[in-house]
C-alpha positions as CSV (number, residue, x, y, z in Angstrom):
1,M,48.9,32.8,90.5
2,N,49.5,32.0,86.8
3,K,49.1,28.3,87.6
4,D,45.7,28.8,89.2
5,L,44.6,31.0,86.4
6,N,45.7,28.2,83.9
7,N,43.7,25.6,85.9
8,I,40.6,27.8,85.9
9,R,41.0,28.4,82.0
10,S,41.4,24.7,81.6
11,Y,38.3,23.9,83.7
12,S,36.3,26.4,81.6
13,Y,37.4,24.7,78.4
14,L,36.3,21.4,79.7
15,R,33.0,22.7,80.8
16,K,32.4,24.1,77.5
17,A,33.6,21.0,75.7
18,G,31.4,18.8,77.9
19,F,28.4,21.0,77.2
20,I,28.9,21.0,73.5
21,L,29.4,17.1,73.7
22,S,26.2,16.7,75.7
23,I,24.2,18.8,73.0
24,F,25.7,16.5,70.3
25,W,24.6,13.2,72.0
26,V,21.2,14.7,72.7
27,A,21.0,15.6,68.9
28,I,22.0,12.2,67.9
29,A,19.5,10.5,70.3
30,S,16.7,12.6,68.9
31,I,17.5,11.7,65.4
32,A,17.6,7.9,66.2
33,L,14.3,8.1,67.8
34,I,12.6,9.8,64.9
35,P,11.2,7.0,62.6
36,S,11.9,7.1,58.8
37,I,8.2,6.1,58.1
38,G,5.5,7.1,60.5
39,I,2.8,9.7,61.2
40,A,3.5,12.3,58.4
41,Q,4.9,15.5,59.6
42,L,6.2,18.5,57.6
43,N,9.2,20.3,58.8
44,T,10.1,23.0,56.4
45,E,12.7,24.7,58.6
46,R,15.1,21.8,58.0
47,C,16.7,21.9,54.7
48,T,18.1,18.3,55.3
49,D,14.6,16.8,55.5
50,C,14.7,16.9,51.6
51,H,18.2,17.9,50.5
52,V,21.4,15.9,50.8
53,F,23.5,17.4,53.4
54,H,27.0,16.6,52.0
55,A,26.1,17.1,48.3
56,W,29.3,19.0,47.8
57,Q,31.3,15.8,48.4
58,D,29.7,14.2,45.1
59,K,31.7,15.6,42.2
60,A,28.9,14.9,39.8
61,E,26.3,16.7,41.8
62,R,28.5,19.4,43.3
63,D,26.9,22.2,41.4
64,S,23.4,20.8,41.6
65,K,20.7,22.3,43.8
66,K,18.2,19.5,43.1
67,L,17.3,16.5,45.2
68,Y,19.0,13.2,45.0
69,A,16.5,10.6,43.9
70,S,17.6,7.9,46.3
71,I,17.5,10.4,49.2
72,L,14.4,11.9,47.9
73,E,12.7,8.4,48.0
74,R,13.1,8.0,51.7
75,T,12.3,11.6,52.3
76,C,8.9,11.2,50.4
77,E,8.0,8.2,52.6
78,G,8.9,10.3,55.7
79,C,6.0,12.7,55.0
80,H,3.7,10.6,52.7
81,A,3.7,7.2,54.5
82,S,2.0,6.0,57.6
83,Y,1.8,3.0,59.9
84,D,-1.9,3.6,60.3
85,S,-4.8,3.5,57.8
86,E,-5.2,7.2,57.6
87,T,-4.7,8.8,54.0
88,L,-5.1,12.6,54.8
89,I,-3.2,14.3,57.6
90,K,-3.1,18.0,58.6
91,S,0.2,19.4,59.9
92,G,0.1,23.0,60.7
93,L,-1.2,24.7,57.5
94,N,-0.4,21.8,55.4
95,I,-2.6,19.0,54.2
96,I,-0.5,15.9,53.5
97,P,-1.7,13.1,51.3
98,I,-0.7,9.5,52.5
99,V,0.0,7.2,49.6
100,K,1.7,4.4,51.3
101,S,0.1,2.8,54.3
102,V,1.0,-0.2,56.4
103,K,-2.7,-0.9,57.2
104,E,-5.3,-1.0,54.5
105,P,-6.3,2.6,53.7
106,E,-9.6,3.7,55.0
107,V,-10.2,6.2,52.1
108,P,-7.8,5.7,49.2
109,L,-7.0,9.0,47.5
110,A,-7.1,9.8,43.8
111,G,-4.0,8.0,42.9
112,G,-4.5,5.0,45.0
113,N,-2.2,3.6,47.6
114,F,1.0,1.6,47.5
115,Y,-0.4,-0.6,50.3
116,Y,-1.6,-2.8,47.4
117,I,1.5,-3.2,45.5
118,S,2.8,-6.8,45.0
119,G,6.4,-6.1,45.8
120,Q,7.4,-7.7,42.5
121,T,9.8,-6.1,40.0
122,H,8.1,-3.6,37.7
123,L,7.7,-5.2,34.4
124,E,8.2,-2.0,32.4
125,K,10.7,0.1,34.1
126,A,12.0,0.2,37.7
127,G,11.7,3.6,39.3
128,Y,11.2,5.9,42.2
129,C,8.8,8.7,43.2
130,T,10.9,11.0,41.1
131,S,10.3,8.9,38.0
132,C,6.9,10.4,37.7
133,H,7.0,13.2,40.1
134,R,9.9,14.7,38.3
135,D,9.6,18.3,39.3
136,V,9.2,18.3,43.1
137,R,9.3,21.8,44.4
138,H,7.8,22.1,47.8
139,H,8.9,25.7,48.2
140,A,8.7,27.0,44.8
141,T,6.1,27.6,42.1
142,K,5.2,26.4,38.7
143,A,6.1,22.8,39.3
144,G,3.2,21.6,37.2
145,Y,0.3,19.4,38.1
146,R,1.1,17.4,41.2
147,F,4.9,17.9,40.6
148,L,4.6,15.9,37.4
149,G,6.2,18.6,35.4
150,E,5.2,21.8,33.9
151,D,3.9,20.3,30.7
152,I,1.3,18.2,32.7
153,E,-1.7,20.3,33.4
154,G,-4.7,19.7,35.8
155,I,-6.7,21.3,38.6
156,G,-6.0,19.4,41.9
157,D,-8.7,18.8,44.4
158,P,-7.2,20.4,47.8
159,Q,-8.1,17.2,49.7
160,Y,-6.8,14.8,46.9
161,E,-10.3,13.4,46.4
162,Y,-10.7,12.4,50.1
163,G,-14.0,14.0,50.3
164,D,-16.7,14.9,47.8
165,G,-14.4,17.0,45.5
166,H,-12.5,15.9,42.5
167,N,-9.5,16.6,40.3
168,T,-10.0,18.1,36.8
169,Y,-7.6,16.4,34.4
170,K,-6.2,17.4,31.1
171,S,-5.0,14.2,29.3
172,G,-1.7,12.8,30.9
173,D,-1.7,9.8,28.6
174,Q,1.5,11.1,27.0
175,Y,3.0,10.8,30.5
176,C,2.2,7.2,30.9
177,I,3.5,6.4,27.4
178,A,7.0,7.2,28.6
179,C,7.0,3.7,30.2
180,H,3.9,2.0,28.6
181,A,4.4,3.0,25.0
182,N,3.1,-0.5,23.6
183,F,-0.3,0.2,25.2
184,C,-0.9,3.3,23.3
185,G,-1.5,4.3,19.6
186,P,-3.8,2.8,17.0
187,E,-1.4,0.0,16.1
188,N,-1.3,-1.3,19.7
189,Q,-5.0,-0.9,20.4
190,R,-6.8,-2.2,17.3
191,S,-6.3,-4.8,14.6
192,S,-8.2,-6.1,11.8
193,A,-9.7,-8.8,14.1
194,G,-10.8,-6.2,16.5
195,W,-9.8,-4.3,19.6
196,I,-6.7,-5.4,21.4
197,R,-6.7,-2.8,24.1
198,H,-9.0,-0.1,25.2
199,P,-8.4,3.2,23.4
200,T,-6.9,6.1,25.3
201,N,-7.1,9.9,24.7
202,A,-10.2,9.1,22.7
203,Q,-13.3,11.3,22.7
204,L,-16.3,9.8,24.7
205,P,-19.3,10.2,22.3
206,I,-22.4,12.0,23.5
207,Y,-24.7,9.6,21.6
208,G,-25.7,6.0,21.8
209,E,-24.7,3.9,24.8
210,Y,-22.2,6.7,25.9
211,A,-24.9,9.3,26.2
212,G,-25.5,7.7,29.7
213,Y,-22.4,9.2,31.0
214,E,-23.8,12.6,31.9
215,A,-22.5,14.0,35.2
216,Y,-18.8,13.6,36.1
217,R,-17.9,10.6,38.0
218,K,-14.7,10.6,40.0
219,D,-14.7,6.9,40.3
220,V,-14.5,6.9,36.4
221,P,-13.0,10.2,35.5
222,V,-12.6,11.7,32.2
223,C,-10.3,14.4,30.9
224,Y,-10.7,17.7,28.9
225,P,-8.6,19.5,26.4
226,D,-9.5,22.8,27.9
227,L,-9.5,22.9,31.6
228,K,-11.4,26.3,31.7
229,K,-14.3,24.6,29.8
230,P,-14.7,21.0,31.2
231,E,-17.8,20.3,29.0
232,R,-19.3,16.8,28.4
233,S,-19.1,17.2,24.6
234,T,-15.3,17.5,24.9
235,A,-14.7,14.7,27.4
236,R,-12.1,12.1,26.6
237,V,-11.2,8.7,28.0
238,M,-7.7,8.5,29.5
239,C,-5.5,5.9,31.2
240,M,-6.7,7.2,34.6
241,S,-10.2,6.6,33.6
242,C,-9.7,2.9,34.5
243,H,-6.5,2.9,36.4
244,R,-4.9,4.4,39.5
245,P,-1.2,4.9,39.3
246,H,-0.2,4.1,42.9
247,G,-2.0,0.8,43.5
248,T,-5.6,-0.6,44.0
249,P,-7.0,-3.9,45.4
250,Y,-7.6,-5.1,41.7
251,H,-5.4,-6.5,39.1
252,F,-3.5,-4.2,36.7
253,L,-4.1,-1.1,39.0
254,L,-7.8,-1.1,37.8
255,R,-10.4,1.0,39.7
256,W,-12.8,-1.9,39.9
257,E,-12.9,-5.8,39.9
258,Y,-12.9,-6.4,36.1
259,N,-14.1,-10.2,36.5
260,T,-17.4,-9.0,38.1
261,V,-18.2,-6.6,35.1
262,I,-20.3,-9.1,33.0
263,A,-22.1,-7.9,30.0
264,G,-25.7,-8.8,30.1
265,G,-25.5,-9.8,33.8
266,G,-28.2,-7.3,35.0
267,N,-28.7,-3.7,35.8
268,N,-25.2,-2.2,36.9
269,S,-23.7,1.1,36.6
270,T,-20.2,0.4,38.0
271,G,-16.8,0.0,36.2
272,C,-17.1,-0.4,32.5
273,F,-20.8,0.3,32.6
274,A,-20.3,3.9,33.6
275,C,-19.5,4.6,29.9
276,H,-20.9,1.5,28.2
277,T,-24.4,2.0,29.9
278,T,-26.4,-0.4,27.8
279,K,-24.1,-3.4,28.0
280,D,-25.0,-4.3,31.5
281,T,-28.4,-5.5,30.5
282,G,-27.5,-6.2,26.9
283,K,-30.2,-4.0,25.6
């Protein structure tokens, strides 16, 4: 009797072990079939989608609740990259911006798209998403404008400029300076012989050729010192007036093809001529 009972117990244990093992292999297979870069999906129920599972094993990060940069980089692409050309995806209640497309993006968003990057080493400082988006908090508040940090202010368009809406910027030039310091400041922008580089964080005058910049243009945006009063008289030129940080089809991350902007070449309101409204015709 005891022998039969032991056999039944052993068989029961084997069945349980087999069931658990089958669940394990199904889970492994499911993970293997999920692409690391694909149609963006947001799964906020799984902490491990963003956080390192075995962070406790790293003595240096044992007490940290932050994300690992290396893991976060792959995690960012899991939601914000796509094999297609789409740049805005809705997943449940979330609107997800796509900033890295395998195919040429149909509608590049405000920051551009990494589809256009050359793949060469960054000349200033190599970095990851977290080099700029340094305060990522997808389930917390007060992370600053676009997770750039609480000291960076702005009002973001809910559709990331996919449609007719636009962001409202408060100068972030000081943020760009962290890597591109030699592009900013009077000593790096002007010499006794004339201009070296275009000035940044400079007020856009309301007179002369600049008076032609009347209505806000999201293809050539300006920033304002007071986000509650974005008035033309206080508008300032910033780095993003001419550049997009994630990438564009043009050299130097410019918003337009610079070689086609020819002073005196005829009536034109694109690119540089959005602000320099009289230089297109030379009048």
